[in-house]
MARZA-781727 format. One line per 2 residues: number of its first residue (from 0); for each residue x negated, y negated, z negated of N, C-alpha, C. Coordinates in nm, 2 decimals. Atoms other than C-alpha are relative to their C-alpha. Layout:
<atoms>
NUM	X/Y/Z/X/Y/Z/X/Y/Z  ...
</atoms>
This chain:
<atoms>
0	0.06/-0.09/0.07/-1.01/-0.02/0.33/-0.04/-0.05/-0.14  0.01/0.06/0.15/-1.04/-0.22/0.00/0.10/0.04/-0.08
2	-0.11/-0.04/0.09/-0.71/-0.12/-0.10/-0.03/0.15/-0.03  0.00/-0.13/0.02/-0.81/0.25/-0.07/-0.11/0.04/-0.11
4	0.10/0.02/0.13/-1.11/0.17/-0.30/0.05/0.00/-0.14  -0.09/0.00/0.14/-0.88/0.04/-0.56/0.08/0.12/-0.05
6	-0.11/-0.09/0.04/-0.66/0.33/-0.55/-0.07/0.12/-0.05  0.10/-0.11/0.05/-0.96/0.58/-0.59/-0.05/-0.04/-0.12
8	0.07/0.04/0.14/-1.10/0.39/-0.87/0.12/0.01/-0.10  -0.10/-0.01/0.09/-0.76/0.39/-1.05/0.03/0.15/-0.04
10	-0.04/-0.15/0.03/-0.70/0.78/-0.99/-0.11/0.03/-0.10  0.11/-0.04/0.07/-1.06/0.83/-1.11/0.00/-0.07/-0.15
12	-0.01/0.03/0.15/-1.00/0.61/-1.43/0.09/0.08/-0.07  -0.10/-0.10/0.07/-0.70/0.81/-1.50/-0.05/0.14/-0.04
14	0.08/-0.11/0.04/-0.90/1.12/-1.49/-0.09/0.00/-0.12  0.11/0.00/0.10/-1.19/1.01/-1.69/0.08/-0.03/-0.15
16	-0.09/0.02/0.14/-0.93/0.88/-1.97/0.04/0.13/-0.06  -0.05/-0.09/0.03/-0.76/1.19/-1.98/-0.11/0.10/-0.07
18	0.10/-0.09/0.02/-1.07/1.40/-2.02/-0.08/-0.06/-0.13  0.03/0.04/0.09/-1.20/1.16/-2.27/0.10/0.01/-0.14
20	-0.10/-0.03/0.10/-0.90/1.17/-2.50/0.01/0.14/-0.06  -0.03/-0.16/0.03/-0.87/1.55/-2.49/-0.16/0.08/-0.08
22	0.12/-0.02/0.08/-1.25/1.59/-2.58/-0.07/-0.06/-0.12  0.02/0.10/0.08/-1.33/1.30/-2.76/0.09/-0.10/-0.06
24	-0.10/0.05/0.00/-1.05/1.19/-2.94/-0.03/-0.16/-0.09  0.01/0.12/0.08/-1.19/0.90/-3.17/-0.15/-0.08/0.07
26	0.11/0.06/-0.07/-1.44/0.75/-2.89/0.05/-0.17/0.03  -0.04/0.15/0.00/-1.45/0.36/-2.90/0.03/-0.01/0.18
28	-0.01/-0.01/-0.15/-1.48/0.43/-2.48/0.17/0.00/0.04  -0.14/-0.04/-0.01/-1.10/0.54/-2.51/0.07/-0.11/0.00
30	-0.07/0.11/0.03/-0.97/0.25/-2.66/0.00/-0.13/0.11  0.07/0.14/-0.08/-1.15/0.01/-2.39/0.09/0.07/0.13
32	-0.08/-0.03/-0.13/-1.00/0.22/-2.10/0.13/0.00/0.01  -0.15/-0.02/0.01/-0.67/0.29/-2.22/0.08/-0.14/0.04
34	-0.05/0.11/-0.02/-0.59/-0.08/-2.21/0.05/-0.04/0.16  -0.03/0.03/-0.14/-0.60/-0.14/-1.84/0.07/0.12/0.06
36	-0.05/-0.12/-0.04/-0.47/0.24/-1.78/0.15/-0.02/-0.05  -0.15/0.02/0.05/-0.14/0.15/-1.96/0.06/-0.13/0.07
38	-0.04/0.13/-0.06/-0.11/-0.22/-1.85/0.00/-0.03/0.13  0.03/0.02/-0.16/-0.23/-0.22/-1.48/0.01/0.10/0.05
40	0.02/-0.08/-0.11/-0.29/0.08/-1.33/0.15/0.08/0.07  -0.16/-0.05/-0.05/0.09/0.23/-1.30/0.05/-0.10/0.08
42	-0.05/0.08/-0.12/0.20/-0.08/-1.16/-0.07/-0.05/0.12  0.05/0.03/-0.12/-0.08/-0.14/-0.92/0.02/0.13/0.09
44	-0.03/-0.14/-0.06/-0.04/0.23/-0.80/0.16/-0.01/0.07  -0.17/0.01/-0.07/0.36/0.17/-0.75/0.01/-0.11/0.09
46	0.00/0.11/-0.11/0.29/-0.16/-0.57/-0.04/0.01/0.11  0.07/-0.05/-0.12/0.03/0.00/-0.34/0.10/0.07/0.08
48	-0.09/-0.07/-0.04/0.33/0.25/-0.27/0.10/-0.08/0.08  -0.11/0.08/-0.04/0.59/-0.03/-0.22/-0.05/-0.08/0.14
50	0.03/0.06/-0.09/0.39/-0.24/-0.01/-0.15/0.05/0.07  0.09/-0.08/-0.07/0.16/0.01/0.20/-0.04/-0.05/0.12
52	0.02/0.04/-0.16/0.18/-0.15/0.54/-0.07/-0.11/0.01  0.07/0.09/-0.01/0.06/-0.47/0.49/-0.01/-0.08/-0.15
54	0.01/0.09/0.13/-0.08/-0.74/0.24/0.07/-0.10/0.01  -0.12/0.09/0.00/0.22/-0.95/0.18/-0.04/-0.09/-0.11
56	0.03/0.07/0.14/0.10/-1.07/-0.17/-0.13/-0.03/0.01  0.13/0.07/0.03/-0.20/-1.28/-0.25/-0.05/0.08/-0.13
58	0.05/-0.08/0.10/-0.42/-1.14/-0.54/0.06/-0.04/-0.12  -0.04/0.02/0.13/-0.28/-1.33/-0.82/0.14/0.05/-0.01
60	-0.11/-0.06/0.01/0.08/-1.22/-0.72/-0.01/0.13/-0.03  0.04/-0.15/0.02/-0.03/-0.88/-0.70/-0.02/0.03/-0.14
62	0.05/-0.04/0.16/-0.20/-0.87/-1.04/0.14/0.00/-0.09  -0.11/0.06/0.07/0.10/-1.05/-1.20/0.11/0.12/0.01
64	-0.11/-0.09/-0.03/0.37/-0.80/-1.04/-0.05/0.15/-0.05  0.04/-0.15/0.09/0.14/-0.48/-1.14/0.01/0.01/-0.14
66	-0.04/0.01/0.16/0.16/-0.60/-1.52/0.11/0.02/0.00  -0.14/-0.02/0.03/0.51/-0.64/-1.49/0.05/0.13/0.02
68	-0.05/-0.15/-0.02/0.57/-0.30/-1.33/-0.05/0.08/-0.10  0.05/-0.06/0.10/0.35/-0.15/-1.56/0.08/0.00/-0.14
70	-0.05/0.04/0.13/0.50/-0.30/-1.86/0.17/0.08/0.00  -0.13/-0.08/-0.03/0.85/-0.15/-1.71/-0.01/0.14/0.03
72	-0.02/-0.15/-0.02/0.74/0.18/-1.61/-0.06/0.09/-0.11  0.05/-0.05/0.10/0.55/0.29/-1.92/0.09/0.02/-0.12
74	-0.10/-0.05/0.09/0.84/0.25/-2.15/0.12/0.09/0.02  -0.14/-0.10/-0.03/1.10/0.42/-1.95/-0.09/0.14/0.02
76	0.04/-0.14/0.03/0.85/0.72/-1.93/-0.01/0.06/-0.14  -0.02/-0.05/0.17/0.82/0.72/-2.31/0.16/0.03/-0.02
78	-0.14/-0.04/0.02/1.22/0.70/-2.30/0.03/0.15/0.04  -0.04/-0.11/-0.06/1.23/0.99/-2.08/-0.07/0.13/-0.09
80	0.05/-0.11/0.10/0.98/1.21/-2.30/0.06/0.02/-0.14  -0.06/0.00/0.13/1.18/1.12/-2.61/0.12/0.10/0.00
82	-0.09/-0.12/-0.03/1.46/1.33/-2.46/-0.03/0.15/0.05  0.03/-0.13/-0.02/1.24/1.63/-2.38/-0.04/0.09/-0.12
84	0.01/-0.07/0.12/1.18/1.92/-2.60/-0.16/0.00/-0.08  0.13/0.03/0.06/0.80/1.83/-2.66/0.00/-0.14/-0.09
86	-0.05/0.13/0.09/0.93/1.48/-2.78/-0.12/-0.10/0.09  0.12/0.11/0.00/0.69/1.17/-2.78/-0.12/-0.01/-0.08
88	0.12/0.02/0.09/0.36/1.24/-2.90/-0.12/-0.05/0.12  0.12/0.08/-0.09/0.03/1.13/-2.76/-0.04/0.09/0.12
90	0.03/-0.09/-0.13/-0.05/1.44/-2.55/0.11/0.01/0.09  -0.10/0.00/-0.12/0.28/1.43/-2.39/0.03/-0.13/0.08
92	0.02/0.13/-0.07/0.25/1.05/-2.31/-0.12/-0.02/0.09  0.13/-0.01/-0.09/-0.10/1.11/-2.18/0.03/0.07/0.13
94	-0.02/-0.09/-0.12/0.00/1.39/-1.96/0.10/-0.06/0.11  -0.08/0.05/-0.10/0.30/1.21/-1.82/-0.05/-0.14/0.06
96	0.05/0.14/-0.06/0.11/0.87/-1.77/-0.09/0.04/0.13  0.10/-0.08/-0.09/-0.19/1.07/-1.59/0.06/0.07/0.08
98	-0.07/-0.06/-0.09/0.07/1.28/-1.41/0.06/-0.12/0.09  -0.09/0.13/-0.06/0.28/0.96/-1.30/-0.14/-0.08/0.09
100	0.09/0.08/-0.09/-0.05/0.77/-1.16/-0.06/0.11/0.10  0.04/-0.09/-0.11/-0.19/1.08/-0.99/0.10/0.01/0.10
102	-0.08/-0.04/-0.12/0.14/1.18/-0.79/0.01/-0.15/0.06  -0.04/0.11/-0.09/0.21/0.80/-0.70/-0.13/-0.06/0.06
104	0.12/0.03/-0.08/-0.16/0.74/-0.63/-0.03/0.08/0.13  -0.01/-0.09/-0.14/-0.16/1.03/-0.39/0.08/-0.05/0.13
106	-0.09/0.03/-0.14/0.16/0.93/-0.21/-0.07/-0.16/0.05  0.04/0.10/-0.05/0.00/0.59/-0.18/-0.11/-0.01/0.11
108	0.11/-0.03/-0.10/-0.31/0.70/-0.04/0.03/0.08/0.14  -0.04/-0.06/-0.13/-0.12/0.92/0.22/0.08/-0.10/0.07
110	-0.06/0.09/-0.12/0.10/0.63/0.32/-0.09/-0.10/0.05  0.10/0.09/-0.06/-0.20/0.40/0.38/-0.06/0.07/0.12
112	0.07/-0.06/-0.11/-0.36/0.63/0.58/0.09/0.09/0.13  -0.09/-0.05/-0.08/-0.05/0.76/0.76/0.00/-0.07/0.13
</atoms>
């Protein structure tokens, strides 16, 4: 049950940041919530998809691998966006990052509850 709470919190945090950036672009809360969203959440959600059936990793390993996965996923999203017609802008990066989080988070919730 704890894994599901973490997944739901990560998904809600992604949606909150999305609406804060759209409606309040110069808010200080945006800068605070962006750091974990970019450096931790994509890796955490990907890790939950990869290890959905068991808790093989302890907490420190899970945090370290989540940071490592995020640091590799976010630049790859940026690289892919660079070759699209919209280019690499704040809105395109935000949309792709939140979209990635929602898709991977939903997949993780489905696999855990399956």
